[in-house]
Structure formats: C-alpha cells, structure tokens
C-alpha positions, 0 to 999 in steps of 0.5 A, a space after each residue: 742831741 738832747 738836754 737832759 733833765 734830772 730824774 729821767 730815766 735814760 731808757 726804761 726799766 722796771 722801776 721807771 716804765 712809761 717816761 724815759 729820754 728813749 721813749 721821748 725821742 721816738 715819739 718825737 721822730 714818730 711826730 717828725 715822720 723820722 724813721 729812725 730807732 734810738 740808739 743811746 751813744 752816752 748813757 747818764 744816770 737817772 738824777 744825773 742832768 747834761 748833754 746825750 748824743 742819741 744816733 738815728 742808725 746803728 751803723 753810726 752808734 757803732 762809729 761813734 762807740 768806735 770813737 768813745 773806744 778810741 777817746 775821740 768823743 769828749 765829755 766834761 761834766 761838772 759837780 759839786 762835791 763835799 769838802 774841800 778838795 786840796 789839790 787843784 787837779 788830778 787824775 782818778 784811775 781806780 778800777 770800779 766793779 759792783 759792789 757785792 749783794 747789791 744790784 746798783 751801788 758800785 766800789 773801788 775794788 782791784 777787781 773791777 775794770 779800768 777807769 780813768 777820770 780826771 778832775 780840775 777845781 773850779 772854785 772852793 766854797 761855803 753854803 751854810 757852813 759846808 764847805 763844797 768844791 765845784 769841779 769840771 771833769 772829763 771821763 776817759 772812761 764811762 764805767 757806771 757811776 764812774 764820776 760818783 765812785 771816784 769821788 766818794 774814793 778821794 772822800 769828797 762825794 758828790 753833793 746829794 748823793 746820799 747813795 755814796 755817803 753825802 747828804 742831801 741838805 742842800 740838793 735831793 740828787 746828785 750835783 752832777 751836770 754834763 756841760 760839754 760833749 765834743 765828737 768828730 760826725 761820722 758821715 762828714 768828719 766835721 767837728 761839733 761841740 754843744 754846751 750846757 749851762 748848770 741847771 737851776 737847782 745846782 746854780 743856786 747852790 753856787 750862787 749862795 755861797 758865802 
C-alpha cells in the first residue's frame, strides 16, 4: 500500500517516462531484494493523491481485481468542489465515455459505461468569497476520471480541476485525495484497512474558510 503524492503518474507514459509510482516501487523491490513485479490494483490520476494498492504477484492481482468487481474493495475519497451542493447525500449514476476528439477528457453520455459514485457532504464553506463544499465520496465503479466527471456533471467541478471547468485560483491540481481503502487479504482472509489524512495543500484551503 502506498500513499501517492500529487503530480506523480501511476505508470510511465509518453509524457512522464522517468518517474512514476511503478518505477519507484520497482526500485524499492530491488533495494529490499524482493523478487516481485508491480501489479497496480487501483490506479490514480497523476494529479490525484492518496492510497493505492499494489500487488506483488499476478495471481494476487487477479484475486484483488475480482474483489473490486464484486465491490468488496472499498475506496473512499475526499474532495473540495466549487459551489455549495444542495443535497447532503446522493448517488450519481451516469455512464461515462471518452469525449470525441480528446484522448484525455471524459463526458457523461448514454453511450458510455455504467458509472456509480456516492457522495456525502462534510461541510460547506467559503474561501475568499468562493463557495466550496467538502465531500466524501465512495466509488462503486472505476471509470477514468469518474469522480471528476460526475461532480462536473452535477454542476460542482473539483476545485483546481481546469480540465473540467474549474478555476485553479486556490489549487493547481484537482482537490481529490484517496483517504480510505479497505479490502480482504486474498490469502489470509483478514479484513484490512488504511487511512490517509488530507495533504497540506488541500487541508490549508479548508483551514482558510471564512
């Protein structure tokens, strides 16, 4: 289990070839003489921070992915979104697909894949006269940019998420952090849980509320 910082790709890509979570874990395995390769269980966007699970073996990876399909891996996120969300709690069920003409951006579309996000409002506040809502979110599916797209879809893009129409006045990346991850160990059947506090740059926005 790793706590990924922002601005770090999960795996190497054309734009980010040298540094990634995967390459760092490979280096760690080498230093510790661990004869394993990297198998990403839950992938995070480059600018999203928080908890990630990595399997050391392809069979364990398969078992954990099966748990995900059965919604037995519980991933919880916290985010700051623009505006004050009216409902304290809601489910967003809206299919997601890639936007025509873009390799990166996603949209809600009837032609997309099923996607289900639940949110609960933690608090509503303002910073420098900018209304914001802190929300806790649970993913029931794992579509690319799912939280970002769903929150934009209901009119409340993530703070700092310029790709989906938000301002970066208060943050230069989307205000999204994986705060909790729970699963069952695929061999011992032990129930396991990890928690991660909000990173400084997001917590500082919450602390600046007025």
